[in-house]
C-alpha positions in Angstrom: -70.7 -44.2 -6.2 -71.6 -40.8 -7.9 -68.8 -38.5 -8.6 -69.3 -34.6 -8.5 -67.7 -32.1 -10.7 -68.1 -28.4 -10.3 -67.9 -25.4 -12.6 -68.3 -21.7 -11.8 -70.2 -19.8 -14.5 -71.8 -16.3 -15.7 -71.6 -12.9 -14.1 -73.6 -14.2 -11.1 -70.6 -16.7 -10.4 -73.1 -19.6 -10.4 -72.1 -23.2 -9.6 -73.0 -25.8 -12.3 -72.4 -29.3 -11.2 -72.0 -32.6 -13.3 -72.6 -35.9 -11.4 -71.6 -39.0 -13.1 -71.5 -42.9 -12.1 -69.2 -45.7 -12.6 -70.8 -46.3 -16.2 -69.7 -42.8 -17.3 -73.5 -41.9 -17.4 -74.1 -38.3 -16.0 -76.6 -35.6 -15.2 -75.9 -31.9 -15.6 -77.4 -29.9 -12.7 -78.2 -26.1 -13.1 -76.1 -25.5 -16.4 -75.4 -21.7 -16.0 -72.9 -21.3 -18.9 -73.1 -17.7 -20.4 -71.6 -17.5 -23.9 -69.6 -19.7 -26.3 -66.3 -20.1 -24.2 -68.4 -21.3 -21.1 -70.3 -23.8 -23.0 -67.2 -25.2 -24.6 -65.7 -25.6 -21.2 -68.6 -27.8 -20.0 -68.7 -29.7 -23.2 -65.1 -30.3 -23.3 -65.2 -31.8 -19.9 -67.9 -34.2 -20.9 -66.1 -35.3 -24.1 -62.6 -35.4 -22.5 -64.1 -37.8 -19.8 -66.3 -39.6 -22.3 -69.4 -39.1 -20.2 -72.7 -39.9 -21.6 -75.2 -37.2 -20.6 -78.7 -38.6 -19.5 -80.5 -35.4 -18.6 -80.5 -31.9 -17.2 -82.1 -31.5 -13.7 -82.3 -28.2 -12.1 -82.7 -27.1 -8.6 -84.6 -24.0 -9.4 -85.3 -21.9 -12.7 -83.6 -18.4 -11.8 -81.7 -17.1 -14.9 -78.3 -17.8 -13.6 -79.0 -21.5 -13.4 -80.8 -21.9 -16.7 -78.5 -20.0 -19.2 -76.8 -23.0 -20.6 -79.8 -25.4 -20.8 -80.4 -24.9 -24.5 -76.9 -25.5 -25.5 -76.8 -28.7 -23.7 -80.2 -30.0 -24.8 -79.0 -29.2 -28.5 -75.6 -30.7 -28.1 -76.6 -34.2 -26.6 -80.4 -34.2 -27.3 -81.5 -34.7 -23.6 -84.4 -33.6 -21.6 -84.6 -30.9 -19.0 -86.6 -31.2 -15.8 -87.3 -29.2 -12.7 -90.2 -29.0 -10.0 -93.6 -27.9 -11.6 -93.9 -24.9 -9.1 -90.9 -23.4 -11.1 -92.9 -22.9 -14.3 -93.7 -19.2 -13.3 -90.2 -18.6 -12.6 -89.1 -19.9 -16.0 -91.8 -18.1 -17.7 -90.4 -14.9 -16.2 -86.7 -15.5 -17.2 -86.6 -13.4 -20.3 -87.8 -10.2 -18.3 -85.5 -11.1 -15.5 -82.5 -11.3 -18.0 -83.4 -7.8 -19.2 -83.5 -6.5 -15.7 -80.0 -7.8 -15.0 -78.5 -6.7 -18.2 -78.2 -10.4 -19.4 -78.4 -11.4 -23.0 -80.9 -14.3 -23.4 -83.3 -15.5 -26.1 -86.6 -17.5 -25.3 -86.4 -19.2 -22.3 -85.9 -22.9 -22.0 -88.8 -25.3 -21.8 -89.1 -28.1 -19.3 -89.6 -31.5 -20.8 -90.6 -33.2 -17.5 -91.2 -32.3 -13.9 -89.6 -33.6 -10.8 -91.9 -34.3 -7.7 -90.6 -33.8 -4.0 -89.8 -37.2 -2.3 -89.1 -38.7 -5.7 -86.2 -41.0 -6.2 -84.0 -40.1 -9.1 -81.9 -43.1 -10.5 -78.6 -42.7 -12.4 -77.8 -46.4 -13.3 -77.7 -48.3 -10.0 -77.3 -45.0 -7.9 -80.2 -43.4 -6.4 -80.7 -39.6 -5.4 -83.6 -38.3 -3.1 -85.3 -35.2 -3.9 -86.3 -32.7 -1.2 -88.8 -30.0 -1.5 -87.0 -26.7 -0.2 -89.0 -23.5 -1.5 -88.4 -19.9 -0.1 -85.7 -18.8 -2.4 -88.1 -19.8 -5.1 -91.4 -21.4 -5.1 -90.2 -24.6 -6.4 -86.8 -25.1 -5.1 -85.7 -28.4 -4.6 -82.3 -30.2 -3.4 -80.7 -33.5 -4.5 -79.5 -35.7 -1.5 -77.1 -38.6 -2.3 -76.9 -40.5 1.4 -74.1 -42.9 -0.1 -71.7 -40.1 -0.7 -72.8 -37.8 2.0 -73.6 -34.8 0.0 -76.5 -32.5 -1.2 -76.8 -30.3 -4.2 -78.8 -27.5 -2.7 -79.0 -24.7 -5.3 -79.7 -21.4 -3.6 -81.3 -22.6 -0.4 -78.3 -22.6 1.9 -74.8 -21.1 1.4 -71.5 -21.2 3.4 -72.4 -18.6 6.0 -75.5 -17.3 4.4 -79.0 -18.3 2.6 -80.7 -17.7 -0.5 -82.3 -14.2 -1.1 -86.1 -14.0 -0.8 -86.9 -11.0 -2.7 -87.4 -12.4 -6.1 -90.6 -13.9 -7.6 -91.9 -16.4 -5.4 -89.5 -15.9 -2.6 -90.5 -16.0 1.1 -88.1 -15.5 3.9 -90.0 -17.6 6.6 -90.4 -20.4 4.1 -86.8 -20.5 3.3 -85.9 -20.6 7.1 -88.3 -23.6 7.5 -87.1 -25.3 4.4 -83.5 -25.2 5.8 -84.4 -26.4 9.2 -86.7 -29.2 7.8 -85.0 -30.5 4.7 -81.4 -29.5 5.2 -80.7 -29.4 8.8 -82.3 -32.9 9.2 -79.4 -34.2 7.2 -76.3 -35.9 8.8 -74.0 -33.4 10.3 -71.2 -34.6 7.8 -73.2 -33.9 4.8 -71.2 -31.8 2.2 -73.5 -29.1 0.9 -72.7 -28.2 -2.9 -74.2 -24.6 -3.1 -75.4 -22.6 -6.0 -72.8 -20.1 -5.4 -69.8 -20.0 -3.4 -67.7 -22.7 -1.9 -69.1 -26.0 -0.4 -69.8 -26.3 3.4 -71.3 -28.9 5.7 -74.6 -29.1 7.7 -72.5 -29.2 10.9 -70.6 -25.8 9.9 -73.9 -24.2 9.0 -75.6 -25.4 12.4 -72.9 -23.9 14.2 -72.2 -20.7 12.7 -74.9 -19.5 10.0 -76.0 -16.3 11.3 -79.4 -16.6 9.5 -80.4 -20.2 10.8 -78.7 -22.0 13.7 -79.3 -25.7 14.2 
């Protein structure tokens, strides 16, 4: 059974996740650490829990979700993957950082690409990849049926949805992604979002003002 640990980093208050299995193998999802103190916080958690990082997997490539990638790659010598349609977003990261007043060097480089409908295996555990564009062109979410949770990036928030005014965003596409890729999950599914508190599919179907189930 996979466990989820959540951390909130950088000026955008982005949620970074570590998921780990019973063998202490782990993935880091959307590492957004900004600066040495935040990098040390995540690395300390990994080392104190004797976790063995396997790879970095990202829901998308906006700057607040990629700021810590190179630090993790260098520390643990692991690859970084995302959906191929996020390549233009990643290529634009340095410009976006300048726009928001964020200090960042060269953008990280994806070592592999993750496809929609792919099954990702961490040891004996399997995670389903769902394609959910709209906030960004290659947004994906990671659904773990056995644990009744989904790590959804910036697609769906508690009481809100991802913004669609950035590169490759589209409001109608996002609403369709939520309806077809998230609201089709069981009501009890916990949604771990890219910002803010966790929620459930049932809660958002009932009360999300942007898209009702």
